[in-house]
N, C-alpha and C positions, 0 to 999 in steps of 0.2 A: 443306511445303505449308501456307500460312497458312489460318486460319479467319476467317470474317466475325465482326466484333466488335460487340457491343451495349454493352459496358462503355464508360464515358466515355473518349473519346480525349483529353480534357482535363478536369481538375477545374475549372479556370477558364482562360480563353483565355490562352495564353502562360505559364502558371505552371510551376514546376519539375516537379511530378508529371505534368502533361500532356506535357512534353518527354520525361520518363522513359518514359512509356507508349509514345510514338512510337519512342523509341530501341530498346526491347526488342522491339516489334513488327517494326521494320525488321530487326533481327538475326534474329529467328525466321523471318521470311519468306525469308531467305537460307540458313537452315540446313536440311539435308536430313533430314527426318523426316516420318512420317505421323501426323497428329493421332490421339490414342487416348483412350479412356475411362480414367479413373484413372491418367493418366500420372505423377502424383505418387507413386504407390505401386507401379505395375507397370512403368513405363518406366525401365530401368536403362541409363544412358549416362554412364559416368565422364568421358569426353572432353568431353561437353557441360557437365557440372557444373564441370569444371576451367576451361573457357572462360568460363562465367558468372562463376566466381570471379575469373578474370583481369580481367574487365571491371568488377568491383566489384559484382556482382549477387547474390553469396552472402555471408552474414555482413555484410550492410549495416549492421546496427545494433550490431555488435560494435565496441567502441572501438578506435581506431587502435593504442593501446599493446599490444593483444592480437592484432594482425595483421588487424583488421577495417577497415572503411571509414568508421566514424564518421558514418553517415548516419541519418536519422530513421526510427523505426518505421513512419511513414506511407509513406515511400518503399519500405521493404522490403515493406509490404503491397501496394503497387501492383505491384511486380515479381512477387510471389507470385500475384496475380490474373491477370496477363498470362500467366504460365507455365502455370497450371492451365487457363485458358480456351483456350489454344492446344493443349492436349493434349500438351504437351512431355514427353519422357521424363526427368524430373528426380528420380526416386526415390533416386538415389545420394546426393544431398546433403540431401534434404528433411527427414528427421527431425532430423538434426544441426543444420540451420539453424533449423528451426521451434521446437524445444523444448530440445535439449541445450545449445545455446549460451546461451539465456537462463538455464537452470538453473545452468550453470557460472558465469555472471557473478554470479548471486545467491547460490549456495551453494558453489561450487567453491573449492578451494585455489589458491594462487598457482602451485603445481606443475602442477595440472590445467589451469588457464587457459593457462599457457605452453606446455604440451604439446599440447593439443587445439585451442584456439581459432584459432591461425593456420592450421592445416590445414583446419578447418571453413570458415573464411573464404575459403580458396583453392579450395574445392570438391573437396578431395582426400582427405577422410576421412569415411567413412560410419558411421552408427550404426543399430542396431536397438533396439527398446524391449522389455525383458523385464518385462511387467506381468501380463497375464491368465494364468490357470492353469485346468486342467480343472474344478476346483470353485470357482473364484474368477474369474469373468469381469469384469463391471463392478463387482462388490463386492470391490474390491481390499483391503479390510481383512481379508478372509478368506484371503489368500495363505498357502500352506504351505511354500513354498521357504524353507529355513533357512540361516542363515549362522552357523557355529560358530567361536568364537575359535580361532586357531591361532598358532603362533610367527610373529610378523611380519605377521600378516594374518588372513584368514578363509577357511573352507571352505564353499562353496555346494553344497547338495544339494536337488534338487527338479525340478519340470517347469514350463516356461512354454509357453503355447499362443497360437496366432494371432500369432506373432512374425514380422512382415513382414521379409523379406530377411535373416534371420539367417544364411542359408546363404552369403551373399556380402558381408556388412557387415564393416567393419574392427574395430568395437567394438560393445558393447551395454551399456545400463544395465539393472540387475536390481534389482527390489524384493524384499527378503527379510526374513524374521522373525529378529530378533536377540535374542530373549529375552522371555518373558512369564510372569508369575505369575498366580495366581488372582485377584488384585486389579488387575492391569494391563489396561486396555482394549486390545482387539485393535489398534487403530490406533496405539497408543503403543509398539508393540514392533517397528516396521518401520524398515528402513534401506535406503539405495540404494548400489549398487556399480557400478563401471565394469569391465567384463571385455573385455580385448582378445582378438580372434579371429584364428585358431582358438586354443583353449585345451585343455590336457590335462584329460581327464575330461568334456568337453562334447561332446554328440552332437546333431546337427541332423537332424530327419526331416521330409520335405516333407509338406504338406497340399495335395492337388490340388483345384482348383476344378472347377465343373461343366464348363467348356470345356477342361479339361486343363491350364490354366495353373497357375503355381506362384509365389506370393510368400509365402504363409502357411507357418509352420513350427511344429513341436513341438520344443522345445529341452530336453534332459535334462542336468542337472548332477549329476555324481558326484564329490563332493569336489573341486570346482574351486577352486583356490587363488587368492585375490585379496589382494594386499598392502595394508597399511594405507593407503598413499598413494592407493589407488584407491577409497576410501570417498568417495562424493559427499555433501557436507554433513556432518551430524552423526549419529552413531549414535542411533537412537530417534526421529529427526525425519523419517523417510521419508514418513510419511503427509502431513504438512504440505507437504513439498516436492513430492510427486507431485500433490497437489491443485492447487497453483499451476501446475504444468506442464500439467495436463489442460486448464486454461483456454486455454492456447496451442493445444493439440491440437484442442479441440472448436470453436473459434470462427473458424478461418481460412477463406480462400476455397475451399479444397478441400472444404469441407463443403456447398457449394451449386453449385460449378462443375465438379465431376468429370465431369458428363455434358454440359457446355456444347458440346463439338464436335458432339454430336447436334443440338442446337438450331440451331447455326450451319449445319449441313447442311440442315436443314428450311427455314431462311430462304432459303438459296441455291437450293433447289428449288421455292420458292414454296409452302410448306406451309400448313396451315390457319391463317388469320390470327387467328381468335378465340383459339385455343390459344396461338399464338405471343405474342400481345399479353398475355394473362394471365400467361404464364410469364415474359416479360420484366419485367412489373411486379413480380412476386414476386422476381425476381433483384435488381432495384434495391433492394427492401426489405432483402433479405439482405445486400447490399453495404453498406448504411448500418448495419445491426445489427452486422455483423462489424467495421466500422471503429470503432464505439463501444466494443466489447470490447477491441480492440487499443489504443485510447487509454487505457482503464482499466488495462490491463496495463502500459502504459508508465509510468503514474503509480505503479506499485508495488502496485496493488490486486489482489485475487484475486476476480474477478467470476464465481464458479462458476455461479451461477444464470443469468446472462446468457449465458455460454458454453454451458450446457446447452440453453438456448432456441435459440441459433443452430444447434447440432448437430441438435436435434430437428426444427426447421422446415426446415433445409437438407436433411435426409434425406427429409422428406416431399416437398419440391420436386423433388429428383432422381428420386424414384420416380414422381411425377406426370408429369415430363417424359418418362420412358420410356414410360409408359402412353398419353400423348396424342399422341406423334409416331411413330405406327406406320408411316408412309410415308416416313420419312427414310432417310438412307444405311444400307443393309442391314448392312454390315460393322460400322459404329459401333453400330447398334441391337442387333445380336446380342451385341456385347461388353457393351453397357449392360444388356441383359436378364440375361446370365450373371453380371454383377457385382452387380446390384441386391439379391440376397438378403443380401449382406454389408453393405449400406448401414446397416441398422438395428442392426448389431452393433458395427462398428468405432468406436472412440472412445467407447464406452458404449452399451449397448442402450437402445432407446426407453423401456422400462419404468423403467430406472434413472434416465434423464435426467428423465423426468416426475416421478419420485419426488423428485428434488432440487428441482425447481420447486415441487411441491406442499408440501414441508416448509417452504419459505420463505414461501409464501403463507399457510400456517396458523400460522406462528410468532406 
C-alpha cells in the first residue's frame, strides 16, 4: 500500500535521480506491505531486501569489483529516502548497507571486502551493531567489553545493550577494549571486531518495548572467539573508525522520516493544514541538511558535528510530528507514540549530541 509523498518526485525535471525516485515508488506501490513507523529498524523482510538487491537498490555505492553497483552516494540517498518514507520493512539490510559497507570499504581487509560486500550488495547478509553498553550508552569511549589476545585471534567478554536485531542478524560488529595503561586515553584502547552469528559463548536476550514489540537486545559475550582476520581495521583504531561510522548513522533520512507515514496519512485525511505545512517545511530543511552531510562523507570527511545536528533536529521533528497529528491514522499513530521514547536515545542521546555541537561552537 503506497503512501502519499511530499519528497520531490524529481530533483530536476527528467534527471537521473527523479527517474530513480519514480522507479522505486512504482516498485513499492506493487509490493504487498503495510506502511509502518520505523520500518528501517523494525520491519524484517529478507525477501524484500534480496529483491531490492537484485534490482541494484542495495549496496548502490559499493564498487562493482566488490559486487556492488557503482552508483553515486546521491542515488543511494534517494533510494534510502524513498524506502523510509514509504514505511517499507527494510531492517534486514539497513545497517549493513548504511554503515558496515562504507566502513569495510574504508577500513576492511581484502578478505573482509570479498567475503561480505557482495552479500551486502545482494541484500542477503544482515548486520547488527554492538556499540552501547549498560554503563556506556552514547559515551562509547567508556565501553567495558574486552578483547583479550588468544592463539589465532581474540576472546570477547562483556555486554552490549540496545543491539537492534542481534537475535536474527547474520553478523555483528563489536567495539571492544583491547588494552589500556594508566597513560593511555580511553579512546585509544578500542578496536572493532566482526562476529558471525550465532557464536559459541554469545547469548542474546530480548528487550521488550512498551507495545510488546522486540528489536532491541542485550547481548552477552562469554569468551567469544574471533579470529584475527575478523578484526575490522587496525587494533587500537576503533574510536576513530566508529566516529566516522556514526556520521553515517546519525545523518541519514531515517533520522527525520521514520514517522513520515503518519504525516502522509494526515494529508490523505485532510488533517490540520497549518501543522502539516510547518512539518513539511521542516522536512524539506532536514532533507537538504542530510544531503549535505552525505556529500561530505562522500568526500572522505568526518562531519561529526553536522551529523549530530541532523540527528538532534530530526529527533525533535519526529517527536513534534507525533504530538501535532493526533487525528491521523490510529494504528500508525499508536505505533509512533510507543516508538517515540526511543527517538531521543538511538544513534546518540540528545544530551550527548548537543554536547558535541557545543564543544565545536566553543572551540
